[in-house]
C-alpha angles and dihedrals in degrees: 000000000000107000094202090056091047091053089056095050089047090055090049092049093047096048096035090220135091093203097047091044090053090052090046093050093041094235133113120275093237089055090052093048091049092052092051090050089050090051091049090051093045092051097036086227135113103237107174138028133194116263113181107295089341140048137256126204123241118226090267088049094052091049093051091045092055095047090045092056091051090051093050092044088052090051092052089049090051091051090048093052092046089054086056091058092047091054091048095244117156098211139344106201118199116190125183118198142171112241101265098055091039092055107032109019107031102048092072094046092046094049093049090047091052090051092052098037108020093170090067109105108218126198119184118193119186130194143124121307096265093050091045096050092044089053091053096042092051095050097250090120131033097215139009139209115203140173103213138133106194118054129193100166110103090174091072137080116219132205115189106222104176149318121255131201118238122204136195111234134191134181121286109278097020116154089244098043108124093006133111111229138163121276089237091059092044093054090060089072120087109263133214105221134188120236123277109282092044110126088211089061091046094052092048092055092045087050089055092047095050090051097045093245127138114249112265125264111269107232099171132350119220134190097212143045104232094044090056093047090050089052088056091047087051089060106265137109143352123260145170110242140172111262088229090063099046106030094096093044087055092051091053088048093238092133138016132237123226120199116208121217111258095355128112118162123207118171128198125237116208136189109220132202133169117261090223087063108097095202142014116242113256087233090061091045088056094050091049091052090053096049092048092049094047105038104017106039099028 
C-alpha cells in the first residue's frame, strides 16, 4: 500500500472534506481526488461517499482510517524514540493512568525506580479511563494503569493487578453517616460526579440501572478525584470513592461512610500494554513488582 496515498486519505477522513484536506495538504483538489480513487482501486473497496459538501466514510473507510491512525501514531513514536538514542538518553518512560493508580499505587513504584535508575526520565499523565486508554492506543504513552470493568479495546493486553473496595461517603455529621440505607434513598442526595468518560461515573449509573433506581441528582461535576473528596470534606455532596483515597479521611472523622443494603463494590485495577509491543520495558516490570509486593501480597 502506498503510504503517501494513505496519508492523503487519512487527512480527508479526519477533516471530512476533500476541498479542505487539499488546502491543508497544500495540493490541488483533483490531485487529492485522484489519490483517493487510486487507493480504492488498490484496495478494491469503496472508502468514501459524498455527504452534502463534504464526505462520509463507508464501513471499510472507517476501518482503514482507524488502522491508518495507529500506523502513523506508531511512526511518530518510533521517531520520538530514535531521537532519544541520538540524544544519548537511556530511557524516556511515559505512563498514562487513571486518577486512583496515579495517586495511590504508582508513587511508591516510581520513587523506588528513580532511586535505582535515576537516569530514567519518567512522565506520568493522569486522566479518566477514556483519556488514559486513548493515550496508550495512540502511542502517547508506553503503558497504562486503569480501573475499569468493561473493555472494548481488543488491541490491548490486560494484566489484572488487584481489586479495590469502593465506598459511598457523605459529609461529617450527615444524617446517613455511619448508617446502612437503601440505594433508592441514597440517590435522593445531591451527588458529586466525575466527568463523562470516568469509569467511576459509569459504574454508579450501571449500579442504579441494575437495581431499578433513577440516576442520582448531579450536585457538582468534577474533573479530578481529590477535588471532589475535598468538596465532601467541606460539607457538600455524596460520592462513590475508592477506599484507598478516603480511608484516612474517615479515620480523622472528616467524612462519613454510608453502607448500602445488598451492595458491595469492588473494582479491578489493570495494567495495560499494546499487543503490537513485543516486550515490556524493564522499568515497567520493576514498577509492577513493587506495586504487587506492597498492595497485593502485603
